[in-house]
C-alpha positions in Angstrom: 0.0 0.1 0.0 1.3 3.5 -0.8 1.6 6.1 1.9 -1.5 8.0 0.4 -3.8 5.3 -0.9 -6.9 6.0 -2.9 -10.0 4.0 -2.9 -11.3 3.3 -6.3 -14.9 2.7 -7.2 -17.2 1.0 -4.7 -19.8 0.0 -7.3 -19.8 -3.6 -6.1 -20.3 -2.6 -2.6 -23.4 -0.7 -3.7 -24.7 -3.6 -5.8 -24.3 -6.0 -2.9 -26.0 -3.5 -0.5 -28.9 -3.2 -2.9 -29.3 -7.0 -3.2 -29.0 -7.5 0.5 -31.9 -5.1 1.1 -34.3 -7.6 -0.5 -33.6 -10.2 2.2 -32.2 -8.3 5.2 -33.8 -5.4 7.1 -31.7 -2.3 6.0 -29.5 -4.7 4.1 -27.4 -5.5 7.3 -27.7 -7.2 10.6 -26.9 -4.3 12.8 -27.8 -0.6 12.2 -24.2 0.4 12.8 -23.2 -1.3 9.6 -25.7 0.2 7.3 -26.8 3.5 5.7 -27.7 5.0 9.0 -23.9 5.4 9.5 -22.3 4.9 6.0 -23.2 7.1 3.2 -24.6 6.2 0.7 -24.2 2.7 1.9 -21.7 0.4 3.6 -18.3 -0.7 2.4 -19.0 -4.4 1.8 -15.8 -6.3 3.0 -14.6 -9.6 1.6 -11.5 -10.6 3.4 -8.9 -9.5 6.0 -5.3 -10.2 6.9 -3.3 -8.7 9.7 -4.3 -5.0 9.9 -5.7 -4.8 6.5 -9.1 -5.6 4.8 -10.4 -5.7 1.3 -13.8 -4.9 -0.1 -15.7 -6.6 -2.8 -14.4 -4.1 -5.3 -10.8 -5.0 -4.5 -9.9 -1.8 -2.6 -7.5 -2.2 0.3 -7.7 -0.4 3.6 -6.0 -0.2 6.9 -8.5 -1.3 9.4 -8.8 0.8 12.6 -12.2 -0.5 13.5 -11.2 -4.1 14.1 -14.7 -5.4 14.5 -15.5 -2.8 17.1 -12.5 -4.0 19.2 -13.0 -7.8 18.9 -9.9 -8.3 16.8 -7.2 -7.7 19.3 -4.7 -9.6 17.0 -6.1 -8.4 13.7 -7.4 -10.5 11.0 -6.5 -14.3 10.3 -3.6 -14.3 12.8 -1.7 -17.5 12.0 -2.1 -19.0 15.5 -5.9 -18.4 15.5 -6.2 -19.8 12.0 -4.3 -23.0 13.1 -6.4 -23.4 16.3 -9.7 -22.9 14.4 -8.7 -25.3 11.6 -7.8 -28.1 14.1 -10.9 -27.5 16.2 -13.3 -27.7 13.3 -11.6 -30.9 12.1 -12.1 -32.5 15.4 -15.7 -31.3 16.0 -16.5 -27.7 16.6 -19.1 -28.1 19.4 -20.6 -30.8 21.6 -22.7 -28.9 24.1 -20.8 -31.1 26.7 -18.1 -30.7 29.1 -14.7 -30.3 27.3 -11.0 -29.7 28.3 -11.2 -26.6 26.1 -13.5 -24.7 28.5 -11.2 -25.6 31.5 -8.1 -24.6 29.6 -9.7 -21.2 28.7 -11.0 -20.7 32.3 -7.6 -21.3 33.8 -6.0 -18.7 31.7 -8.8 -16.3 32.2 -8.6 -16.5 36.0 -4.9 -16.2 36.0 -5.1 -12.9 34.1 -8.1 -11.2 35.7 -7.5 -10.1 39.3 -11.0 -10.4 40.5 -11.8 -13.7 38.9 -11.9 -16.6 41.4 -14.2 -18.3 38.9 -15.7 -17.4 35.5 -18.9 -18.3 33.6 -18.8 -18.1 29.8 -21.7 -17.0 27.7 -21.9 -16.1 24.0 -22.0 -12.2 23.8 -21.3 -9.2 26.0 -25.1 -8.5 26.3 -25.6 -12.0 27.8 -22.8 -11.4 30.2 -24.3 -8.2 31.5 -27.7 -9.6 31.7 -26.3 -12.4 33.9 -24.4 -10.0 36.1 -27.5 -8.1 36.9 -29.4 -11.3 37.7 -26.6 -12.4 40.0 -26.6 -9.1 41.7 -30.2 -9.0 42.4 -30.1 -12.6 43.8 -27.1 -11.8 45.9 -28.5 -8.7 47.4 -32.2 -9.4 47.5 -32.8 -6.1 45.8 -34.1 -5.3 42.3 -33.2 -1.8 41.4 -29.8 -0.8 39.9 -28.0 2.3 38.9 -26.8 2.9 35.3 -25.2 6.0 33.9 -26.2 8.3 31.0 -24.6 7.3 27.7 -23.3 3.9 28.9 -24.2 0.8 26.9 -24.4 -2.6 28.5 -26.0 -4.5 25.6 -29.6 -4.6 24.5 -31.3 -6.2 27.5 -34.5 -4.2 28.2 -33.5 -2.6 31.4 -30.2 -1.3 30.1 -31.8 0.4 27.1 -32.2 3.8 28.7 -30.4 7.0 27.6 -27.7 5.1 25.7 -28.0 7.3 22.5 -26.9 11.0 22.2 -29.7 13.5 22.0 -29.8 17.3 21.6 -28.6 18.8 24.9 -32.0 20.6 25.5 -33.8 17.2 25.5 -31.8 15.4 28.2 -33.0 17.5 31.2 -31.0 18.7 34.3 -28.2 16.5 35.9 -30.2 16.2 39.1 -33.2 14.8 37.3 -32.2 13.5 33.8 -35.0 13.0 31.2 -35.5 9.2 30.8 -35.3 8.3 27.2 -35.8 4.7 26.1 -33.3 3.5 23.4 -35.9 1.2 21.9 -39.6 0.8 21.2 -41.3 -2.4 22.4 -40.1 -2.1 26.1 -42.8 -1.7 28.7 -42.4 1.5 30.6 -42.5 -0.4 33.9 -39.2 -2.1 33.1 -37.4 1.2 33.8 -39.0 1.5 37.2 -36.0 -0.5 38.5 -33.5 1.8 37.0 -31.9 4.7 38.7 -30.3 7.1 36.1 -27.2 9.1 36.9 -24.6 11.5 35.1 -21.2 9.9 34.9 -17.9 11.3 36.1 -19.5 13.5 38.6 -18.7 12.5 42.3 -21.1 15.1 43.9 -24.1 13.9 41.7 -23.2 10.3 42.5 -23.0 10.9 46.3 -26.4 12.7 46.2 -28.2 9.9 44.2 -26.6 7.1 46.3 -27.7 9.0 49.5 -31.3 8.9 48.1 -31.5 5.5 46.4 -28.4 3.6 47.6 -30.1 1.2 50.0 -32.6 0.1 47.2 -29.9 -0.8 44.8 -28.7 -4.3 43.9 -25.9 -2.9 41.9 -24.1 0.0 40.3 -22.9 -0.9 36.8 -20.4 1.2 34.8 -17.9 1.1 31.9 -14.4 1.9 33.4 -13.8 4.0 30.3 -16.9 5.5 28.6 -16.8 3.7 25.3 -20.4 4.3 24.0 -19.5 8.0 23.4 -16.2 7.4 21.9 -13.4 7.2 24.5 -14.0 9.1 27.7 -11.6 8.2 30.6 -12.8 8.5 34.3 -11.6 11.5 36.4 -9.0 10.6 38.9 -10.4 8.7 41.7 -13.9 8.5 40.3 -14.2 4.7 39.9 -12.7 4.1 43.4 -15.2 6.4 44.9 -18.0 4.6 43.0 -17.0 1.3 44.4 -16.7 2.8 47.9 -20.2 4.2 47.7 -21.7 1.1 46.3 -20.4 -0.9 49.2 -21.3 1.7 51.7 -25.0 1.2 50.7 -24.8 -2.5 50.3 -24.9 -2.7 46.4 -22.5 -4.6 44.2 -20.0 -2.8 42.0 -20.3 -4.3 38.4 -17.4 -3.3 36.1 -18.5 -3.8 32.4 -15.3 -4.6 30.6 -16.9 -5.9 27.4 -15.0 -3.2 25.5 -12.1 -2.5 27.8 -11.2 -6.1 28.9 -7.9 -7.5 27.8 -7.2 -4.2 26.0 -5.5 -1.8 28.5 -3.7 -4.6 30.5 -3.7 -8.3 30.7 -6.2 -7.9 33.5 -8.2 -5.1 31.8 -9.1 -1.8 33.4 -9.6 -3.4 36.7 -5.8 -4.0 36.7 -4.9 -0.7 35.1 -6.9 1.4 37.6 -6.3 -1.1 40.5 -9.9 -1.8 41.1 -11.7 -4.8 42.6 -15.2 -5.2 41.3 -17.8 -7.5 42.8 -18.5 -8.7 39.2 -16.9 -8.0 35.9 -18.2 -8.7 32.5 -16.2 -9.4 29.3 -16.5 -10.0 25.5 -15.1 -8.5 22.3 -11.2 -8.8 22.6 -11.7 -12.0 24.8 -12.8 -13.9 21.7 -10.3 -12.6 19.1 -13.0 -12.3 16.5 -15.3 -15.1 17.8 -18.5 -14.4 19.8 -18.1 -14.8 23.5 -19.1 -13.2 26.8 -18.0 -13.9 30.4 -18.9 -13.0 33.9 -16.2 -13.2 36.5 -16.0 -12.7 40.3 -15.7 -14.4 43.6 -17.3 -17.8 44.2 -19.5 -16.5 46.9 -21.4 -14.7 44.1 -20.9 -16.9 41.1 -21.8 -20.0 42.9 -25.4 -18.8 42.8 -25.4 -20.3 39.4 -24.8 -23.8 40.8 -27.7 -26.2 40.4 -30.0 -26.0 43.3 -33.6 -25.2 44.2 -32.8 -21.5 44.6 -30.2 -21.1 41.7 -29.7 -18.2 39.3 -30.7 -19.7 36.0 -28.1 -19.5 33.3 -28.5 -21.9 30.4 -27.0 -21.9 26.9 -26.5 -24.5 24.2 -23.5 -22.6 23.0 -22.0 -21.6 26.3 -18.4 -22.7 26.4 -18.4 -23.5 22.7 -15.5 -25.8 22.1 -14.0 -24.0 19.1 -14.4 -20.6 20.8 -12.8 -21.9 24.0 -9.8 -23.1 22.1 -9.5 -19.7 20.4 -9.8 -17.9 23.8 -7.1 -20.1 25.3 -4.8 -19.3 22.3 -5.6 -15.6 22.4 -4.8 -15.3 26.1 -1.5 -17.1 25.5 -0.7 -14.5 22.7 -1.7 -11.7 25.0 0.5 -13.0 27.8 3.6 -12.8 25.5 6.3 -10.4 26.8 6.1 -7.0 25.2 2.5 -7.3 23.7 1.0 -4.5 25.7 4.0 -2.3 25.3 3.6 -2.6 21.6 -0.1 -1.8 21.7 0.6 1.3 23.7 3.5 2.5 21.6 1.5 2.0 18.4 -1.7 3.7 19.7 0.2 6.7 21.3 2.1 7.2 18.0 -1.2 7.2 16.1 -2.7 9.7 18.6 0.3 12.0 18.3 0.3 11.9 14.5 -3.4 12.8 14.3 -3.0 15.6 16.8 -0.2 17.1 14.8 -2.4 16.9 11.6 -5.2 18.8 13.2 -2.8 21.4 14.6 -1.2 21.9 11.2 -4.6 22.5 9.5 -5.7 24.6 12.5 -8.9 22.4 12.9 -10.6 22.4 16.2 -10.4 18.8 17.1 -9.0 16.7 20.0 -7.8 13.1 20.1 -8.9 11.6 23.4 -7.7 8.4 24.9 -4.5 6.5 25.2 -2.7 3.5 23.9 -4.9 0.8 22.4 -8.2 2.9 22.2 -9.0 6.5 21.4 -11.5 8.7 19.6 -11.4 12.0 17.7 -13.8 14.7 18.6 -14.4 17.9 16.6 -14.9 20.4 19.4 -13.6 23.6 20.8 -13.4 21.9 24.2 -10.1 20.7 25.7 -11.7 17.4 26.8 -14.9 15.6 26.7 -15.8 14.3 30.2 -19.2 12.8 30.0 -22.4 12.2 28.0 -23.5 15.8 28.4 -20.3 17.1 27.0 -20.6 14.9 24.1 -24.2 15.9 23.4 -23.5 19.6 23.7 -20.1 20.1 22.3 -19.1 17.4 19.8 -19.7 17.9 16.1 -20.6 14.4 15.1 -21.5 15.4 11.5 -18.0 16.8 11.0 -16.5 13.6 12.2 -18.6 11.6 9.8 -17.5 13.8 6.9 -13.9 13.3 8.1 -14.1 9.5 8.2 -15.9 9.3 4.9 -12.8 11.2 3.6 -10.5 8.5 5.2 -12.6 5.7 3.6 -11.9 7.3 0.2 -8.1 7.2 1.1 -7.7 3.6 2.2 -8.5 3.9 5.9 -11.4 1.8 7.2 -13.2 3.1 10.2 -16.8 3.6 11.2 -18.2 7.1 10.7 -20.1 6.8 14.0 -18.5 9.2 16.5 -19.8 7.1 19.4 -17.5 4.3 18.7 -13.7 4.3 18.9 -10.4 3.7 17.1 -8.8 0.3 18.0 -5.2 -0.6 17.9 -4.4 -4.3 17.4 -1.2 -6.3 17.8 -1.1 -6.4 13.9 -0.8 -2.7 13.2 2.5 -1.5 12.1 4.4 1.8 11.7 3.7 1.7 7.9 0.0 1.6 8.9 0.5 4.8 11.0 2.1 6.5 8.0 -0.9 5.7 5.9 -3.3 7.0 8.5 -1.5 10.2 9.0 -1.2 10.9 5.2 -4.9 10.1 4.8 -5.8 12.3 7.6 -3.9 15.2 6.2 -5.7 14.9 3.0 -9.0 14.5 4.5 -8.5 17.5 6.7 -7.7 19.6 3.5 -11.0 18.5 2.2 -12.8 19.8 5.3 -11.7 23.4 4.9 
């Protein structure tokens, strides 16, 4: 690939998209892949290797979306390919006990500080559903606290204030307007949800004083990943855990996005936290669907078969092929120097993009660090929460910018609410291509 690649015609992508609309709603299987985000329609991808993908027209891109963070080692990593090929040949799945699930669990528990035991599921959404059910059973309470702008999957009670809205529609911080993310959810479902602004200790103290003794759990992303990449203020997560325990609630850390990305033990290791329950997905599966709930036996043992158990079934839980991939993935992540490389590559990408915006005198910030970051077109020095995002971020300008990158061989979602992902496959050459493409795209914004 040249340093300033150019995407040729995407005629075949458009043809495939038109064909798909005859049999698929919106022509896709998730709105984030379709015309709601990509204009005039999605780039239809055909294959990938390492840090690069190719579309049906033969255009080559450097991939910085990496399946929304699932591809921690990039596309078709040789070890993953080897493991998958062998597993398929021996029988992909039995819905029975296998050595593979034990091998994966042992590696998982060695890496995650809070994991005495783990239960595997199939998606991050399933993991967060199970975590809430466990918290309710353990505490005997039903209500829980979630934060504005956080996404914990599409389980009904979580689908509240997860999308951005005009700032004048979301109400005051002391009494946020409750906006469901979906039709088809009975309003009574949200009676058990206490809604709070994030990254605001004073607001959290007030809300916990009022509702804390009713709560089964406080659930949070350690880094707010549903509005791009918004790190917590110093001490905020520690204070949240302290307040949850003060009022008898469990502290659930949703690491579906951040798990195995910022450290071998995720953000709980990076920020030195000990959650009561933690959920995982995405990078854990290295491109295969998986979810996990981890924590102490005193809580997870409630899943154990008994008259008063917390029910958690699943034909595909502990899928043999996926468990073999998980074990191989965690071995790769445990290799000396892996996280140092992720940080060095990510920080170099961030520095390069910041320099491009400075040179073009464009009001934009690159927020985050190391393996995950996001670009915000804003005059603010930082975006601290959902309300900052709704009020001060020019998401349309971001979409125009990323569409410009797509035309120059950089694959990324135009949705500002997602994030740039660095994998172990990204190289210095990829960063050169990114900076060159960004430089040209910025010239087109003027």
